[in-house]
N, C-alpha and C positions, 0 to 999 in steps of 0.2 A: 292259431291261439282266437278264444270266442273275441271276438269287440262287440257281439250284441247285449244291448243290457240285462240280461237273462246272464252271459256269462259272467259278464263284468260282478254279478251281486254272488255270483256263487264263488267268482275268487274272493269277494269281501269277505263274503262270511264264513269261509275257507282260514282266510287269513286272521280273522276275528277268533275262529276255536284255537291258533297255535297260540296267538297271544295275549287272551283274557282267565285260561283255563290256568296258567298258574299260577298270578297272583289273587285268583277266584277261588284257588283251592289252599292256599297258603291262608287266606281271611279263616276261611272254613276251621283247618287246622288250628288256627290260633283258640278258636270257637271253643273247641272239642276238646282242646288242652286245659284251657280256663273251665271248662265243665268237667273234668278230670278233677282238678285242683280242688274244687267247690263241694264237690261230694263227699270228696277225702279228708278234704277240712273237717267238714261238718260231723262225720261219721267219727273223725280224730276228740273233737269238742264232746261229745256222748260216750266214748271207750274210753279215752283217754283222758281227755280233761281239759283247760286252760293250755294255750301255746303263748307262742312270743311270734314276733313276727319272722324270726330268720327260720322258718320251717318250710319241710319239701312241699306240704300241698300249697302255699303260701308262696312257690316258687312258681307251681305249678299255673297258679292263678297270673301271677305278674306277668311270669313267660309268654304266657296265651296270648294275654294281650299286647305286648311288646309284640310279638312273632304279625296279630291284626294289624297293630299300628303305622310299623315299620313296611310292611307290605303297601297298605293304603301310602302311605308317605309317597315309596318309588315310585307307586304307580301314579301318582298328584304332579310328581313333578316329570315325569316320561311324558305324560298329558299335555303339560305346560309348555314343554322345548318342543314337542311336535304341534302345537297350537301357534309358539311366537317365529316355528320355520314354515312356516305355514302348509305340514302336510297333513293331512284329515285326520280329525278323529273320532273312532269309532265307539258308534253308541251302545255297541254291543259287551263294550268292557267296561262294566261301572254303569252302566247309564249317561246318557249327555251331561256334556261337559257344563261347569257350574262357573263362574269369573268368582274369584276370592276375594278379597282386599282390593276391590277394583277389578284390576286385572293383574293383577301381580300374579295368581296360579290361576291356570283351571282344573278342578277336579270333578273327575266325574260321579254324579250323583250316590252312587252307593260308597264309593270310598271315600268321599268326601263326610258322609256320618257313620261308618265303622271308625275311621281314621281319628272323627274329633270323640268318638266315644273312646279310642285309645289315651286320647290326650287327656279328659278328666279322670281314666283310671289312673292316671300317672297322678296329678293332683288329690287324689282323696287318697292315694298310695303315702303319696308324702303325709297325709292327715293324719291315719291310719299308724304311721310309725312314729310321730310324734304325741300319738295315744299311746302307743305303747311305750313309752322312753316315759309316759305322765302317770300310768296307769299300770302299769306291769303285766302280766296274763289278761287274755281276754276270755272274759266267764261265759259270756254270750256272744249265739252268731249276730245276730240284730242290733249292732251297737252302730253309733251313727256314719264314724268312716265305714262299717261294712256296706251299708244299707245303700251310702254313695259308690261305691266298690261294685256293686253290685246291680246298681241301673247302669253305672258307665259301661257294663260289659255286656248289660240289655241293649245299649244303643247300639253298641259295636255287630252283635248279631242282627238286630234290626238293617243295619248298612251289610250283612254281607248277604241278607234275603233278598235286598235290594239290586245286590252284586248278582246275581245268580238269575235273578226275574229278569235282567237287562240280559241276558245269553238264552233265554228260552226256546230259541230254535235250536240252540245242539243239547241233548240230548244230557250231558251233565250239568246243563242249567237246569231243565228241569229236578233232576237226582240232585242237584244242588240245593233248591228252594224245599223240595220236602224236607231232608237233611235239617235243614238252617231253620226250618220251622219248630221241629222236632225239638232241637237243643234248645231254642226259646221257649219253649211249654217248658221244659224241663225246668229251665233257668228261673221263670218266671216263679214256681212254684215256692221256693225260695226267697224272691225276692220281698211276696205278699206279708211274710212273717212280720214287716212292719205290721201288719195289718191286727198283731196282740194283741197292741197298745189301747185298741178300742175294746171296752167290756159291756158284751149285750147277754144277759142273762136268757140262756138259754138259745143262745146263737151261736152256730161255730162259725167265724167274720172269716179265718182263716180260708175256710172251704169256699165261702161266697165267693172271696177272690179269687182262687184257683177257678173257679166255675166261670167267674168274668173271661181271666186271661184267657185259657182253655179253650172255650167256644169263640171267645174273637179268633183263635190263630187259627182252630177248624178250619172255623169260617171264611177266613181271609184264602186258604190253599185252597178252598172251595170255588172263592171266587177269582183267584186267580187264572181256574184252569177254564172257570164257567163249562163245563160237563162234569156228568158221573165220577166220582174217585176221588176226586181232588181232600175232599175232609180225610176220606180210609185212608190214603198214602200220610196226610202227615199224623196222622192218631197211630199208623203202625209205625212212625222211624220212630215217635214217643214211647212202643210200649218193646222195641229193640232197645231203647237207648238203656227205660227200666230193667230193662233181662241183666244189659252187661254187667251196670251201675249195681245189683242188688246183690251179686255174688261180687265186684271190685270194692265196694267203700267197705264192708267188714274185714277182706284180706288184707288188704293196704293199710288198715289202720295200725291191724295189729301187728303184719310184718315191721313195722317202721318204727312202730314205738318200741320190737326187738330188737331192730338195727339200734336205736340209741340209747336203748336198755331202759326203759321206761314202763313200767308196770301196767296192765288191763284193770281199769275198775272193775270190784268186787260184783256190781251188781248190774253190767252191762245186761242189756234182754235180747243182744242177739239181731234186731229187728235194723236193717240198712238206714238209718234215718233218712237220705235225702230221696231216693226212690221209693221209697214208704208214702212219700208225701205226693207223685206222682201219682194222678188219677187211673187207676187201673183198669176200671170201665170206659176208660175212653174209647176204647178201637170198636166198640158195640153200639157206643152212644155214637157215635161219627158215621156207623152204616144206617142208624135211624135217621140222620139228617138226611143223609143221601137220600134216603125215602122220602123227606119232608120238601127237598130239593126240588125231585121231579114234578111237585105241582104246578113247577113255571111252565110244563111243558103242555098244561090245561086250560093257560090266558094266567095265570094267575103273576102278579108284574113279582119282578123280582127283589125288590122294596120289600113288599108286603110277605113274600118266601122265607127269605132271610131274617126277619124278625123273629115270625115264625116257628122256624128250625130253632134262632139262638136263645127262645123261651124254651125251647123243647131239651137244648142241649143244657143248655142253664138247670133247669129242675134236676134232670137225670144225674148229673153234675154233684150238684148242690147237695142231692137225696143219699149216693152212692160213698160218698168221700165220709159221712160220721159213722156210715157203715163200714166202710174199709177200713178206719182208724180202731173203729172196736176190734172187726174181726184179726186183724194184723197185732195190735197190743193185746188181747185177749182181756178182752173189757168183762165183765161177769154178767152186764146184760146190756141189752141194743139200748140207746137212748134216743126212741123213737118221737119223742118230744121235740129232740135238738132234731134229728134227721126230720123232721117236717116241716118245722121252720127255715132249716136252712138249705131245701129244695125251694120252699116259697119264696125268700131272698134269691135265692139262686136263679130263679125262674125272671126274675126282674134285673138282675146283672145279667142275664144268658141273654134276653132281648137286647140290650144295650150292647154286648158282645157279637149278637149274631148281626146287626144294625153295621156296625164299623167296622166289622172283619171282612165282610160282603163289600164294603168300601174299600178297603186297605188294599183283600187282593188285586180288586180292579183295578187299583192303583199301581199294584206290584205289573201286570197287565199293561200298564203305559208304560214304563221304563224301555219296554222291547220294540225295536224300531217297529214300524210298518210293514208288512210286504209291500216292497216295489220302491220300500225309502232304501238310498243309497247307507243309511246310517251312518254316514259321518256328520261332524258338526263345527 
């Protein structure tokens, strides 16, 4: 047996790999299941019509959140039991343990955030059920309960990102950060639909919101790795999600409608609703951001570079989204005035997103124990 510090650390890392992979994979699976339910539900609203509370897409949404919440609860209870028994708690499993309700519970930071989002989802789900009971069918996706539900899932996915970031010493940890950030960008494109209530002539406000959040999360990937490739990895993950859901959404809506005996609408356009809201140009835009990040090697501060990269990224995403919408939906002419206005507003939003995203990525890196640390709390 190796009793040196290096040997003890190797044993600790191996143990965390065994104990951390299963719950981390479970919360990520819950997030993916919720994403499947969301893209299915949005397509259903467009291709079939209003729905009730108890539908298959809703079942996916709720079961995904339940899976993430239950996995988080199990980890919190196991961590609490370990601390009370005087056993070491490995910070690679979800991050450093945080005392909850005084010292009643000890919760790893990532699982605490994920579990909180799942609990909020349950409360908003009860509100959604009451809403359906009061008004019947849902006519729109951006009803108040739905916005709360989407924000709750978003919080759970942020916790999932934190869980994998804490395990960055393992290959599955870094892969999980990429995947969960991609899922988070996909979800954010629907959450920003709440901005539709802001009516500004000549400006696509929803696309500005997409520019802000996509740049923020791609920048978070860059800040997390702090070396070339982070932004492109996250954008590539979104591209894979977009490609899969582009096929899945229309197929699932039509197949489920046939299974329950409901007709499809006569005037459907065949465009996958949620995937078409994801920025298709994000991968090449992320490559541009990577080139800008190289300026930090020429003496520029990371803060200045992140702001510049964010502004450029927001400009490009803001310009690309109205063009993307015009092409996908077959507009008669390109709305160039909207393109330029949205690009300008996107640059401002991206400036903030780039700065905040880089900082968020750096914070994610701090969740992982430093080298030489025994990672026990």
